[in-house]
PyMOL Python script that loads the backbone (N, CA, C, O; Angstrom):
from pymol import cmd

cmd.read_pdbstr("""\
ATOM      1  N   MET A   1      -1.510  -6.939  11.843  1.00  0.00           N
ATOM      2  CA  MET A   1      -0.808  -6.999  10.961  1.00  0.00           C
ATOM      3  C   MET A   1       0.800  -6.392  10.783  1.00  0.00           C
ATOM      4  O   MET A   1       1.022  -5.182  10.825  1.00  0.00           O
ATOM      5  N   ASN A   2       1.618  -7.164  10.628  1.00  0.00           N
ATOM      6  CA  ASN A   2       3.247  -6.368  10.879  1.00  0.00           C
ATOM      7  C   ASN A   2       3.450  -5.790   9.387  1.00  0.00           C
ATOM      8  O   ASN A   2       2.646  -5.823   8.456  1.00  0.00           O
ATOM      9  N   ASN A   3       4.524  -5.345   9.416  1.00  0.00           N
ATOM     10  CA  ASN A   3       5.079  -4.870   8.060  1.00  0.00           C
ATOM     11  C   ASN A   3       5.683  -5.744   6.930  1.00  0.00           C
ATOM     12  O   ASN A   3       5.737  -5.323   5.774  1.00  0.00           O
ATOM     13  N   ASP A   4       6.240  -7.251   7.370  1.00  0.00           N
ATOM     14  CA  ASP A   4       6.503  -8.125   6.838  1.00  0.00           C
ATOM     15  C   ASP A   4       5.139  -8.601   5.844  1.00  0.00           C
ATOM     16  O   ASP A   4       5.166  -8.783   4.627  1.00  0.00           O
ATOM     17  N   GLN A   5       4.020  -8.730   6.719  1.00  0.00           N
ATOM     18  CA  GLN A   5       2.913  -9.490   6.357  1.00  0.00           C
ATOM     19  C   GLN A   5       2.042  -8.339   5.177  1.00  0.00           C
ATOM     20  O   GLN A   5       1.302  -8.609   4.231  1.00  0.00           O
ATOM     21  N   LEU A   6       2.450  -7.179   5.650  1.00  0.00           N
ATOM     22  CA  LEU A   6       1.896  -6.118   4.575  1.00  0.00           C
ATOM     23  C   LEU A   6       2.723  -6.271   3.539  1.00  0.00           C
ATOM     24  O   LEU A   6       2.154  -6.655   2.517  1.00  0.00           O
ATOM     25  N   GLU A   7       3.966  -6.086   3.451  1.00  0.00           N
ATOM     26  CA  GLU A   7       4.502  -6.260   1.985  1.00  0.00           C
ATOM     27  C   GLU A   7       4.324  -7.725   1.572  1.00  0.00           C
ATOM     28  O   GLU A   7       4.260  -7.811   0.345  1.00  0.00           O
ATOM     29  N   GLY A   8       4.226  -8.889   2.190  1.00  0.00           N
ATOM     30  CA  GLY A   8       3.780 -10.118   1.611  1.00  0.00           C
ATOM     31  C   GLY A   8       2.484  -9.988   0.558  1.00  0.00           C
ATOM     32  O   GLY A   8       2.373 -10.287  -0.631  1.00  0.00           O
ATOM     33  N   LYS A   9       1.689  -9.492   1.391  1.00  0.00           N
ATOM     34  CA  LYS A   9       0.293  -9.234   0.817  1.00  0.00           C
ATOM     35  C   LYS A   9       0.290  -7.992  -0.556  1.00  0.00           C
ATOM     36  O   LYS A   9      -0.495  -7.968  -1.504  1.00  0.00           O
ATOM     37  N   TRP A  10       1.274  -7.168  -0.311  1.00  0.00           N
ATOM     38  CA  TRP A  10       1.484  -6.299  -1.361  1.00  0.00           C
ATOM     39  C   TRP A  10       2.141  -7.099  -2.705  1.00  0.00           C
ATOM     40  O   TRP A  10       1.783  -7.126  -3.882  1.00  0.00           O
ATOM     41  N   LYS A  11       2.975  -7.573  -2.172  1.00  0.00           N
ATOM     42  CA  LYS A  11       3.530  -8.323  -3.433  1.00  0.00           C
ATOM     43  C   LYS A  11       2.865  -9.546  -4.137  1.00  0.00           C
ATOM     44  O   LYS A  11       3.257 -10.121  -5.152  1.00  0.00           O
ATOM     45  N   MET A  12       2.046  -9.747  -3.561  1.00  0.00           N
ATOM     46  CA  MET A  12       0.893 -10.930  -3.984  1.00  0.00           C
ATOM     47  C   MET A  12      -0.032 -10.071  -5.012  1.00  0.00           C
ATOM     48  O   MET A  12      -0.231 -10.503  -6.147  1.00  0.00           O
ATOM     49  N   VAL A  13      -0.573  -8.872  -4.585  1.00  0.00           N
ATOM     50  CA  VAL A  13      -1.460  -8.113  -4.970  1.00  0.00           C
ATOM     51  C   VAL A  13      -0.614  -7.695  -6.721  1.00  0.00           C
ATOM     52  O   VAL A  13      -1.211  -7.719  -7.797  1.00  0.00           O
ATOM     53  N   LYS A  14       0.739  -7.375  -6.534  1.00  0.00           N
ATOM     54  CA  LYS A  14       1.450  -6.793  -7.409  1.00  0.00           C
ATOM     55  C   LYS A  14       1.578  -7.861  -8.777  1.00  0.00           C
ATOM     56  O   LYS A  14       1.526  -7.568  -9.971  1.00  0.00           O
ATOM     57  N   GLY A  15       1.792  -9.387  -8.036  1.00  0.00           N
ATOM     58  CA  GLY A  15       1.985 -10.352  -8.953  1.00  0.00           C
ATOM     59  C   GLY A  15       0.661 -10.784  -9.828  1.00  0.00           C
ATOM     60  O   GLY A  15       0.675 -11.361 -10.915  1.00  0.00           O
ATOM     61  N   ALA A  16      -0.607 -10.312  -8.997  1.00  0.00           N
ATOM     62  CA  ALA A  16      -1.715 -10.839  -9.525  1.00  0.00           C
ATOM     63  C   ALA A  16      -2.022  -9.822 -10.704  1.00  0.00           C
ATOM     64  O   ALA A  16      -2.462 -10.217 -11.783  1.00  0.00           O
ATOM     65  N   PHE A  17      -1.770  -8.532 -10.441  1.00  0.00           N
ATOM     66  CA  PHE A  17      -2.081  -7.466 -11.304  1.00  0.00           C
ATOM     67  C   PHE A  17      -1.170  -7.610 -12.759  1.00  0.00           C
ATOM     68  O   PHE A  17      -1.598  -7.293 -13.869  1.00  0.00           O
ATOM     69  N   LYS A  18       0.196  -8.172 -12.466  1.00  0.00           N
ATOM     70  CA  LYS A  18       1.043  -8.373 -13.518  1.00  0.00           C
ATOM     71  C   LYS A  18       0.714  -9.497 -14.280  1.00  0.00           C
ATOM     72  O   LYS A  18       0.972  -9.687 -15.469  1.00  0.00           O
ATOM     73  N   LYS A  19       0.140 -10.205 -13.519  1.00  0.00           N
ATOM     74  CA  LYS A  19      -0.431 -11.436 -14.285  1.00  0.00           C
ATOM     75  C   LYS A  19      -1.463 -11.232 -15.098  1.00  0.00           C
ATOM     76  O   LYS A  19      -1.420 -11.897 -16.132  1.00  0.00           O
ATOM     77  N   LYS A  20      -2.565 -10.382 -14.936  1.00  0.00           N
ATOM     78  CA  LYS A  20      -3.966  -9.945 -15.252  1.00  0.00           C
ATOM     79  C   LYS A  20      -3.711  -9.005 -16.473  1.00  0.00           C
ATOM     80  O   LYS A  20      -4.300  -9.050 -17.553  1.00  0.00           O
ATOM     81  N   TYR A  21      -2.678  -8.109 -16.079  1.00  0.00           N
ATOM     82  CA  TYR A  21      -2.695  -7.021 -16.911  1.00  0.00           C
ATOM     83  C   TYR A  21      -1.355  -6.739 -17.155  1.00  0.00           C
ATOM     84  O   TYR A  21      -0.683  -5.864 -16.609  1.00  0.00           O
ATOM     85  N   ALA A  22      -0.897  -7.785 -18.276  1.00  0.00           N
ATOM     86  CA  ALA A  22       0.866  -7.651 -18.795  1.00  0.00           C
ATOM     87  C   ALA A  22       1.181  -6.260 -18.947  1.00  0.00           C
ATOM     88  O   ALA A  22       2.291  -5.918 -18.539  1.00  0.00           O
ATOM     89  N   GLU A  23       0.293  -5.224 -19.543  1.00  0.00           N
ATOM     90  CA  GLU A  23       1.001  -3.943 -19.596  1.00  0.00           C
ATOM     91  C   GLU A  23       1.114  -3.108 -18.462  1.00  0.00           C
ATOM     92  O   GLU A  23       1.376  -1.913 -18.602  1.00  0.00           O
ATOM     93  N   VAL A  24       0.934  -3.643 -17.306  1.00  0.00           N
ATOM     94  CA  VAL A  24       1.128  -2.839 -16.170  1.00  0.00           C
ATOM     95  C   VAL A  24       2.805  -3.124 -15.643  1.00  0.00           C
ATOM     96  O   VAL A  24       3.255  -4.260 -15.489  1.00  0.00           O
ATOM     97  N   THR A  25       3.468  -2.069 -15.449  1.00  0.00           N
ATOM     98  CA  THR A  25       5.039  -2.485 -15.172  1.00  0.00           C
ATOM     99  C   THR A  25       5.203  -2.160 -13.917  1.00  0.00           C
ATOM    100  O   THR A  25       4.410  -1.529 -13.220  1.00  0.00           O
ATOM    101  N   ASP A  26       6.553  -2.720 -13.524  1.00  0.00           N
ATOM    102  CA  ASP A  26       7.041  -2.380 -12.088  1.00  0.00           C
ATOM    103  C   ASP A  26       6.957  -1.278 -11.819  1.00  0.00           C
ATOM    104  O   ASP A  26       6.615  -0.991 -10.672  1.00  0.00           O
ATOM    105  N   ASP A  27       7.257  -0.169 -12.843  1.00  0.00           N
ATOM    106  CA  ASP A  27       7.089   1.298 -12.517  1.00  0.00           C
ATOM    107  C   ASP A  27       5.755   1.713 -12.333  1.00  0.00           C
ATOM    108  O   ASP A  27       5.536   2.567 -11.473  1.00  0.00           O
ATOM    109  N   ASP A  28       4.917   1.295 -12.932  1.00  0.00           N
ATOM    110  CA  ASP A  28       3.500   1.677 -12.474  1.00  0.00           C
ATOM    111  C   ASP A  28       3.140   1.182 -10.960  1.00  0.00           C
ATOM    112  O   ASP A  28       2.689   2.023 -10.183  1.00  0.00           O
ATOM    113  N   LEU A  29       3.285   0.148 -10.622  1.00  0.00           N
ATOM    114  CA  LEU A  29       3.060  -0.193  -9.264  1.00  0.00           C
ATOM    115  C   LEU A  29       3.932   0.475  -8.209  1.00  0.00           C
ATOM    116  O   LEU A  29       3.478   0.760  -7.101  1.00  0.00           O
ATOM    117  N   THR A  30       5.197   0.722  -8.567  1.00  0.00           N
ATOM    118  CA  THR A  30       5.873   1.290  -7.713  1.00  0.00           C
ATOM    119  C   THR A  30       5.294   3.029  -7.486  1.00  0.00           C
ATOM    120  O   THR A  30       5.289   3.605  -6.398  1.00  0.00           O
ATOM    121  N   TYR A  31       4.957   3.470  -8.457  1.00  0.00           N
ATOM    122  CA  TYR A  31       4.270   4.780  -8.445  1.00  0.00           C
ATOM    123  C   TYR A  31       3.055   4.695  -7.481  1.00  0.00           C
ATOM    124  O   TYR A  31       2.843   5.510  -6.584  1.00  0.00           O
ATOM    125  N   ALA A  32       2.277   3.614  -7.767  1.00  0.00           N
ATOM    126  CA  ALA A  32       0.882   3.676  -7.123  1.00  0.00           C
ATOM    127  C   ALA A  32       1.476   3.324  -5.700  1.00  0.00           C
ATOM    128  O   ALA A  32       0.749   3.712  -4.785  1.00  0.00           O
ATOM    129  N   GLU A  33       2.599   2.694  -5.317  1.00  0.00           N
ATOM    130  CA  GLU A  33       2.796   2.396  -3.831  1.00  0.00           C
ATOM    131  C   GLU A  33       3.250   3.693  -3.241  1.00  0.00           C
ATOM    132  O   GLU A  33       3.142   3.814  -2.021  1.00  0.00           O
ATOM    133  N   GLY A  34       3.805   4.801  -4.030  1.00  0.00           N
ATOM    134  CA  GLY A  34       4.250   5.935  -3.610  1.00  0.00           C
ATOM    135  C   GLY A  34       3.311   6.805  -3.192  1.00  0.00           C
ATOM    136  O   GLY A  34       3.338   7.532  -2.199  1.00  0.00           O
ATOM    137  N   GLU A  35       2.144   6.632  -4.347  1.00  0.00           N
ATOM    138  CA  GLU A  35       1.003   7.544  -3.948  1.00  0.00           C
ATOM    139  C   GLU A  35       0.125   7.185  -2.736  1.00  0.00           C
ATOM    140  O   GLU A  35      -0.513   8.060  -2.150  1.00  0.00           O
ATOM    141  N   PHE A  36       0.098   5.967  -2.383  1.00  0.00           N
ATOM    142  CA  PHE A  36      -0.316   5.347  -1.146  1.00  0.00           C
ATOM    143  C   PHE A  36       0.463   5.861  -0.028  1.00  0.00           C
ATOM    144  O   PHE A  36      -0.180   6.386   0.881  1.00  0.00           O
ATOM    145  N   ASP A  37       1.545   5.813   0.056  1.00  0.00           N
ATOM    146  CA  ASP A  37       2.675   6.123   1.044  1.00  0.00           C
ATOM    147  C   ASP A  37       2.249   7.818   1.447  1.00  0.00           C
ATOM    148  O   ASP A  37       2.224   8.219   2.611  1.00  0.00           O
ATOM    149  N   GLN A  38       1.927   8.696   0.237  1.00  0.00           N
ATOM    150  CA  GLN A  38       1.814   9.863   0.344  1.00  0.00           C
ATOM    151  C   GLN A  38       0.484  10.091   0.989  1.00  0.00           C
ATOM    152  O   GLN A  38       0.422  10.755   2.023  1.00  0.00           O
ATOM    153  N   MET A  39      -0.503   9.618   0.477  1.00  0.00           N
ATOM    154  CA  MET A  39      -1.577   9.649   1.319  1.00  0.00           C
ATOM    155  C   MET A  39      -1.803   9.472   2.667  1.00  0.00           C
ATOM    156  O   MET A  39      -2.434  10.202   3.431  1.00  0.00           O
ATOM    157  N   LEU A  40      -1.135   8.260   2.926  1.00  0.00           N
ATOM    158  CA  LEU A  40      -0.815   7.974   4.398  1.00  0.00           C
ATOM    159  C   LEU A  40      -0.238   8.994   5.097  1.00  0.00           C
ATOM    160  O   LEU A  40      -0.704   9.353   6.178  1.00  0.00           O
ATOM    161  N   GLY A  41       0.691   9.486   4.621  1.00  0.00           N
ATOM    162  CA  GLY A  41       1.574  10.782   5.306  1.00  0.00           C
ATOM    163  C   GLY A  41       0.785  11.857   5.654  1.00  0.00           C
ATOM    164  O   GLY A  41       0.858  12.364   6.773  1.00  0.00           O
ATOM    165  N   LYS A  42      -0.282  12.418   4.427  1.00  0.00           N
ATOM    166  CA  LYS A  42      -1.131  13.338   4.710  1.00  0.00           C
ATOM    167  C   LYS A  42      -2.530  13.000   5.746  1.00  0.00           C
ATOM    168  O   LYS A  42      -3.284  13.777   6.331  1.00  0.00           O
ATOM    169  N   ILE A  43      -2.511  12.001   5.703  1.00  0.00           N
ATOM    170  CA  ILE A  43      -3.711  11.414   6.807  1.00  0.00           C
ATOM    171  C   ILE A  43      -2.886  11.566   8.104  1.00  0.00           C
ATOM    172  O   ILE A  43      -3.308  12.256   9.032  1.00  0.00           O
ATOM    173  N   GLN A  44      -1.858  10.997   8.151  1.00  0.00           N
ATOM    174  CA  GLN A  44      -1.035  10.874   9.327  1.00  0.00           C
ATOM    175  C   GLN A  44      -0.768  12.482  10.023  1.00  0.00           C
ATOM    176  O   GLN A  44      -0.746  12.766  11.221  1.00  0.00           O
ATOM    177  N   GLU A  45      -0.602  13.291   8.980  1.00  0.00           N
ATOM    178  CA  GLU A  45      -0.235  14.751   9.492  1.00  0.00           C
ATOM    179  C   GLU A  45      -1.370  15.422  10.176  1.00  0.00           C
ATOM    180  O   GLU A  45      -1.321  16.116  11.192  1.00  0.00           O
ATOM    181  N   LYS A  46      -2.667  15.019   9.265  1.00  0.00           N
ATOM    182  CA  LYS A  46      -4.065  15.805   9.793  1.00  0.00           C
ATOM    183  C   LYS A  46      -4.412  15.148  11.007  1.00  0.00           C
ATOM    184  O   LYS A  46      -4.856  15.904  11.871  1.00  0.00           O
ATOM    185  N   THR A  47      -4.320  13.791  11.343  1.00  0.00           N
ATOM    186  CA  THR A  47      -5.055  13.214  12.410  1.00  0.00           C
ATOM    187  C   THR A  47      -4.093  12.872  13.528  1.00  0.00           C
ATOM    188  O   THR A  47      -4.553  12.524  14.616  1.00  0.00           O
ATOM    189  N   GLY A  48      -2.906  12.941  13.349  1.00  0.00           N
ATOM    190  CA  GLY A  48      -1.575  12.509  14.461  1.00  0.00           C
ATOM    191  C   GLY A  48      -1.964  11.226  14.634  1.00  0.00           C
ATOM    192  O   GLY A  48      -1.590  10.822  15.735  1.00  0.00           O
ATOM    193  N   ASN A  49      -2.642  10.299  13.921  1.00  0.00           N
ATOM    194  CA  ASN A  49      -2.225   8.859  14.120  1.00  0.00           C
ATOM    195  C   ASN A  49      -1.013   8.633  13.554  1.00  0.00           C
ATOM    196  O   ASN A  49      -0.466   9.379  12.742  1.00  0.00           O
ATOM    197  N   SER A  50      -0.400   7.156  14.163  1.00  0.00           N
ATOM    198  CA  SER A  50       0.667   6.658  13.376  1.00  0.00           C
ATOM    199  C   SER A  50       0.367   5.752  12.228  1.00  0.00           C
ATOM    200  O   SER A  50      -0.721   5.223  12.001  1.00  0.00           O
ATOM    201  N   LYS A  51       1.272   5.656  11.654  1.00  0.00           N
ATOM    202  CA  LYS A  51       1.058   4.872  10.200  1.00  0.00           C
ATOM    203  C   LYS A  51       0.524   3.425  10.430  1.00  0.00           C
ATOM    204  O   LYS A  51      -0.210   2.829   9.641  1.00  0.00           O
ATOM    205  N   GLU A  52       0.905   3.025  11.401  1.00  0.00           N
ATOM    206  CA  GLU A  52       0.387   1.491  12.045  1.00  0.00           C
ATOM    207  C   GLU A  52      -0.991   1.592  12.358  1.00  0.00           C
ATOM    208  O   GLU A  52      -1.685   0.704  11.864  1.00  0.00           O
ATOM    209  N   GLU A  53      -1.514   2.361  12.985  1.00  0.00           N
ATOM    210  CA  GLU A  53      -2.809   2.706  13.490  1.00  0.00           C
ATOM    211  C   GLU A  53      -3.436   2.999  12.060  1.00  0.00           C
ATOM    212  O   GLU A  53      -4.343   2.202  11.819  1.00  0.00           O
ATOM    213  N   LEU A  54      -3.224   3.854  11.114  1.00  0.00           N
ATOM    214  CA  LEU A  54      -3.635   4.206   9.803  1.00  0.00           C
ATOM    215  C   LEU A  54      -4.012   2.802   8.995  1.00  0.00           C
ATOM    216  O   LEU A  54      -5.049   2.616   8.358  1.00  0.00           O
ATOM    217  N   LYS A  55      -2.868   1.813   9.181  1.00  0.00           N
ATOM    218  CA  LYS A  55      -2.993   0.736   8.538  1.00  0.00           C
ATOM    219  C   LYS A  55      -3.905  -0.143   9.004  1.00  0.00           C
ATOM    220  O   LYS A  55      -4.505  -0.916   8.257  1.00  0.00           O
ATOM    221  N   LYS A  56      -4.077  -0.092  10.277  1.00  0.00           N
ATOM    222  CA  LYS A  56      -4.905  -0.949  10.962  1.00  0.00           C
ATOM    223  C   LYS A  56      -6.445  -0.935  10.492  1.00  0.00           C
ATOM    224  O   LYS A  56      -7.226  -1.836  10.189  1.00  0.00           O
ATOM    225  N   GLU A  57      -6.569   0.709  10.570  1.00  0.00           N
ATOM    226  CA  GLU A  57      -7.815   1.392  10.305  1.00  0.00           C
ATOM    227  C   GLU A  57      -8.137   0.560   8.840  1.00  0.00           C
ATOM    228  O   GLU A  57      -9.055  -0.250   8.716  1.00  0.00           O
ATOM    229  N   ILE A  58      -7.270   0.908   7.870  1.00  0.00           N
ATOM    230  CA  ILE A  58      -7.381   0.507   6.491  1.00  0.00           C
ATOM    231  C   ILE A  58      -7.913  -0.960   6.353  1.00  0.00           C
ATOM    232  O   ILE A  58      -9.006  -1.211   5.844  1.00  0.00           O
ATOM    233  N   GLU A  59      -6.995  -1.980   6.880  1.00  0.00           N
ATOM    234  CA  GLU A  59      -7.400  -3.384   6.897  1.00  0.00           C
ATOM    235  C   GLU A  59      -8.539  -3.347   7.386  1.00  0.00           C
ATOM    236  O   GLU A  59      -9.330  -3.590   6.475  1.00  0.00           O
ATOM    237  N   GLN A  60      -9.127  -3.155   8.445  1.00  0.00           N
ATOM    238  CA  GLN A  60     -10.483  -3.199   8.915  1.00  0.00           C
ATOM    239  C   GLN A  60     -11.516  -2.681   7.992  1.00  0.00           C
ATOM    240  O   GLN A  60     -12.687  -3.032   8.135  1.00  0.00           O
ATOM    241  N   LEU A  61     -11.161  -1.877   7.065  1.00  0.00           N
ATOM    242  CA  LEU A  61     -12.254  -1.171   6.163  1.00  0.00           C
ATOM    243  C   LEU A  61     -12.449  -2.570   4.976  1.00  0.00           C
ATOM    244  O   LEU A  61     -13.241  -2.479   4.039  1.00  0.00           O
TER     245      LEU A  61
END
""", "prot")
cmd.dss("prot")
cmd.show_as("cartoon", "prot")
cmd.util.cbc("prot")
cmd.orient("prot")
């Protein structure tokens, strides 16, 4: 899965959350996205794997 596909899926998830939970704001979702990126960075630092490799692993889970 490439970055464009990943971004598209993220936008779909954000839209679904906003639809289901009207009180969830763009700021909340941006914060969550930042937390995910930070987690990836920490895992990348500890394992030496690239972000792409980690994203593939997460996708397979």
